N, C-alpha and C positions, 0 to 999 in steps of 0.2 A: 593676829595681828588685826588692830582696830581699824577700821575701814572710816574715810577712803583709804587703799593702799594705793600709792603712787608707785611703780616698780622701773626702774629706767635698765634696759638690757641694751649695753653698748654694744653687742655684738662684735664684730673682729677689729675696732677702733680703739683709740685713746690707748696709747701704751704706756710703762710704768711713770713716766716723766709728764705726761700728757694730765693722765689719773690724777696724779698728785697734784698740778697745778688745777686743774677741775675742783678737786675735794676742797684746798683750802678756798677755793674763793665759793664756793659754795657754802662750806661749812662756818665762811665767816658772815653770810648775809642770812643765814637759816639758822634761827636760834630754835633750840628744843622746845616741841612742842609736842603735847600729848593725846591731840584728838587726830590723828592720822600714823600711818606706818609709808615711810619711807624706805624703798629697797634700791640697792644696786646691784646688778650683774656686772660685772668687770669681766674682763676678758683674763685666762689665767693667770698670765705673767704679772696683769697689774693689781692683782686681788691684794697684794702684800701692801703695794705702795699706798692703795686706797685703804687699809684697814688701818697701816701706820696715821696716816691724819685724823682718822674716825676717834683713835684712842679708845676714850669713855664715854663717845657718843652713842649709848647705848639705845637711845631711841631713832637709829638709823639702821637697817639690817643688810645684811650683806649676805649674796649668794652665788652659785656659780651658774656659767651656762649649760652645762652639758657633764656627764658621768658615765661611767660604764657600770653593768651591773654586778662584775665582781668585785670584792674588797681588796685584792692583789694578786700580782703575777704579772707573767710573760704578755703584756699586752703594751705595748710600747706606743707611746704618744696620747693614751688612755689619761683618765684621771678618775681616781675612786672614790665614795663617798667616804671611808676612813680618812684621806689624806685633807678632801674638802675640810673636813669638821676638822680635822688639826691644824688646819689655815684658818681657823675663825666662820664659815660658812655658817649659814642659817637654814638657808632656804636652797632650794636646785629647781632650774629649770629642766623641763622635761616635754621633750615631743615637740620644740619649736617648730613653726614652720618650715624652715629653713634646714632643719636636723631632718625633717620627713623628705622635702622635696629637692632637697640638693645632695644631700647624703644617704639617702634612703631609708630612713629609718622608718620601721614599720609598727603597727598598732602593739605588737606582741615585744617588739625591742621597748617599747613604752611601758607597757606594763612589768617589765622584769627591772628598768630602771626606777618605776615610782618605787615597787617592790626592795628594791635595795636601798633606796633616801629612807624608806620608812623603818627599815631593819637597822639602818646607821644612826637615826634618831634626828634625820636632819625634816625639813619639811617639801615636798614635792608641790610645785605648781605645774600643774598638766596644762599642755597647751591642748588646744584643738578647734578645727575648722575648715569648712569648708573651700573648695575652688570655686574659681568664678564656672564652669563647667557644669559643677555638680550643683550652684546657686540655680544657675539660668535651666538646668533640668527641673528645678520646682522647688516650693516650699518643703515639699512633705520630703523629697529627695537631700536638701541641705540639711533637715533636721536629723534624717538617718544615718547621716555620715556621722555629724557632729555626735549625736547618740551612742552610737559604736565605737567611736574613737574614747568617747567619755568611760563608755563601760568596759570596754576591753584594757585600757591604761589603768583604771584601780582596780582589776581582777585578782592580780597577785597581793594585793595588799590587805592583812589578816587583821588589822586595826582599823577599819573605815568609822568605827563609831565612838573611838577614843583617843586616834592620833590626829591632828593638825595636819590638812593639807588646803591647797587652794587649786584654783581653774581659773586660766585664761583662754577667754573665748577671742580668736582672732582670724579674722575670714581671710583666706591667704588672698582673694581678690583686692581685698584692701591693704595689704603690706608693703610700703615702699613704694607705692603706685600712686600718692596724692589722693586716691577716691577710697574713704571711710565710708562705711555703714552709718547710715542713721542714727540718731537717738531712738527710732522707735523700731527699726530692726535690730539692735542692740538689744533694746528690752525684750522683745521676741524670742529671740533667741535663748537668751539668760533666763528668761521662765523656761523652756523647756528645757534646759540645763538644769536648773531648781528642782525641778519635777524629778528629772531623772535620778539627782543627788536624793530626793527623801524617800525613792524607791530603795536605792543602794545602801544607803545608810541612816536612815531617820532622822531624828533629831539632829543630828550631824549637819543635815544641809542648810538648816537655819543659820549654820556659825559658818557655815564654808565662804570664804570670800569667792566670790566670782569677778573676774578682771577681764575691758575690755581692753584689743590691742588692737592696732591697723591703720597707720594715718594718723594718731593723735599728733594735737599741736595745740598751741595757745589761742587756738580760736575756736575749736571744736570741743576742747576738754572739757570745759565747764558743762556744756550741754550733754556730753555724753555721760557724765559722774551725775548729772542729774535723771538718767534715763531709772525707771522701776527696775530695780535689781541689780544694776551694775556699782560691784562694790568698790571699785579701785580701776585702775588706767597700768595696763601694760605698755612703754612707749620706748620705740627706737630710737629714731632718727633724731626727733626733737628732743631726746635727751642728752646729746652728745654736747650741748652750750651751756656753760652755766645758768648764764641770763634766760634763756628759754625754758631751762629745766624749772629753774626757780617761778617764771611763770604759770607754768603748770602746777607744781604741789603747793603753791600757793593759792591757786583757786582765783 
């Protein structure tokens, strides 16, 4: 992916009809650009509508919000990597804070999912971040949480030095709260993550995109993106309106 990376996580919003209308509006106002990467993570049932509108807009990538780690089987309600790939997905969100804190996914679950995504030829975007309590316990505690999530999440991937992956740092205390980390906060944690990646995968660490996510909006996006080590933005609520999303991706 070419930095900066702008990733829209629609969460459980924008059904097929709304998604189609959104993409028609967005694509009509956003000409192809080669100096950044745009990614959409729509709900599973809206994926086809988004893909249909995009057509041959290969400058815009599509991903799914979640997968299970088995390729097939009796897992009602789940989505596998082969199914996501067949639908046209290029990326997979793994370990978003809501998957962890609402649905109880563990670091070990995330490791299995990242391995399955790698095995299936897609790109995992592993989400990591500390809660408010962990952050208030001190800088060292917050960093320890984040590095543990990073190391465990990537631990079952076998091609770290050769296969692409991305990281999204999303402090849990700044998601959907209107309270975002300052650019300095983001830069400090991104540096910690980059240093850990260098230990884990050597030179690959320098080409791995690390995104910031957490209450990003048109008012703070540019400052966050300008912070050292921030390669892109993972955006939730502010990505649901075409006008607001355009304001962010245009910089």
